[in-house]
C-alpha positions in Angstrom: 0.0 0.0 0.0 1.2 3.5 -0.8 1.9 5.8 2.1 0.9 9.4 1.4 1.5 12.5 3.6 0.2 15.9 2.6 1.6 19.2 3.8 1.4 22.9 2.9 -2.2 23.8 3.8 -3.1 26.7 6.0 -5.0 30.0 6.2 -4.5 32.3 3.2 -6.0 35.5 1.8 -8.0 35.5 -1.4 -5.8 36.2 -4.3 -2.8 34.5 -2.8 -1.1 31.3 -4.0 -0.3 28.1 -2.2 1.7 25.0 -3.0 0.6 21.7 -1.4 3.0 18.8 -1.2 2.2 15.1 -1.2 5.1 12.8 -0.1 4.5 9.3 -1.3 6.2 5.9 -0.9 5.1 2.7 -2.6 6.4 -0.6 -3.7 9.6 -0.5 -5.7 9.0 -1.3 -9.3 5.4 -0.2 -9.3 4.1 2.8 -11.2 1.4 4.9 -9.7 -1.2 7.5 -10.6 -1.0 10.2 -7.9 -3.9 12.5 -7.6 -5.1 15.6 -5.7 -8.7 15.8 -4.5 -10.5 18.1 -2.2 -13.6 18.0 -0.1 -15.3 21.3 0.8 -17.8 21.5 3.7 -21.1 19.9 2.8 -19.8 18.7 -0.5 -18.6 15.4 -2.0 -14.9 14.8 -2.5 -13.8 15.8 -6.0 -10.8 14.9 -8.1 -8.7 17.9 -9.3 -5.6 16.7 -10.9 -3.3 13.7 -11.3 0.1 12.6 -12.5 1.7 9.3 -13.5 5.0 8.4 -11.9 6.0 6.6 -15.1 6.7 9.7 -17.2 5.1 12.6 -15.2 2.1 13.0 -17.5 -0.5 15.2 -16.0 -4.2 15.6 -16.3 -6.8 17.9 -14.8 -10.5 17.6 -14.1 -12.7 19.8 -16.3 -13.7 21.7 -13.2 -10.2 23.1 -12.7 -8.9 23.4 -16.2 -8.1 27.0 -16.9 -4.7 27.6 -15.3 -5.1 28.2 -11.5 -4.1 24.7 -10.6 -0.8 23.1 -11.6 0.4 19.7 -10.6 4.0 18.7 -10.8 6.5 16.2 -9.4 9.5 16.8 -7.3 11.4 13.7 -8.2 14.2 14.4 -5.7 11.8 14.3 -2.9 9.4 11.7 -4.3 6.6 14.2 -3.9 3.7 15.5 -6.0 3.0 19.2 -5.7 -0.2 21.1 -6.4 0.1 24.8 -6.9 -3.0 26.9 -6.6 -2.9 30.4 -7.8 -5.3 33.3 -7.1 -7.1 31.4 -4.3 -10.8 32.0 -3.9 -12.9 31.5 -0.8 -14.6 28.6 -2.7 -11.2 26.8 -2.7 -11.7 26.3 1.1 -11.6 22.5 1.6 -9.6 19.6 2.9 -7.1 18.7 0.2 -6.1 15.0 -0.1 -3.7 13.2 -2.2 -4.4 9.7 -3.4 -2.7 6.9 -5.2 -3.7 4.1 -7.5 -1.5 1.5 -9.3 -1.0 2.7 -12.8 -2.1 0.0 -15.2 -1.8 2.0 -18.4 -3.8 4.5 -20.5 -6.2 1.9 -21.6 -7.6 1.6 -18.0 -7.4 5.3 -17.2 -10.7 7.0 -16.6 -9.7 10.5 -15.6 -8.7 12.2 -12.4 -12.3 12.8 -11.4 -13.4 9.2 -11.7 -10.4 7.1 -10.8 -10.9 4.5 -8.1 -8.1 5.3 -5.7 -6.4 2.7 -3.6 -4.8 4.9 -0.9 -5.4 8.3 0.6 -3.4 10.6 2.8 -4.8 12.2 5.9 -5.6 15.5 4.2 -4.5 19.1 4.7 -6.8 22.0 5.4 -6.8 25.0 3.2 -8.9 28.0 4.3 -9.2 31.0 2.1 -10.5 34.2 3.7 -12.0 37.0 1.6 
């Protein structure tokens, strides 16, 4: 099972930027899809963006396409980062990273609909107006 630890959340002002980090460790030799999801108060958890550890390919859910969210990998630290620019109060949520074994593009269903195998504990992001 993949171990995932998120960090980087906090209280920020609207308009500011934030970078969340997900440190992950899995089985040597396995490839993974690492994703960022969030759950706002009273709402269902939603997938935002994901990245494959094979070649770093990235994808974004339709709800966040448009440039404010950027996912990337810090290979030296075995981490996946999520940068959120121009934060809005509506971005207030618990942000989770998740992992699934990467089985290839044939089986890929998108960041928003992937059945994740492991989740981190989450990090709270609160955006004040």
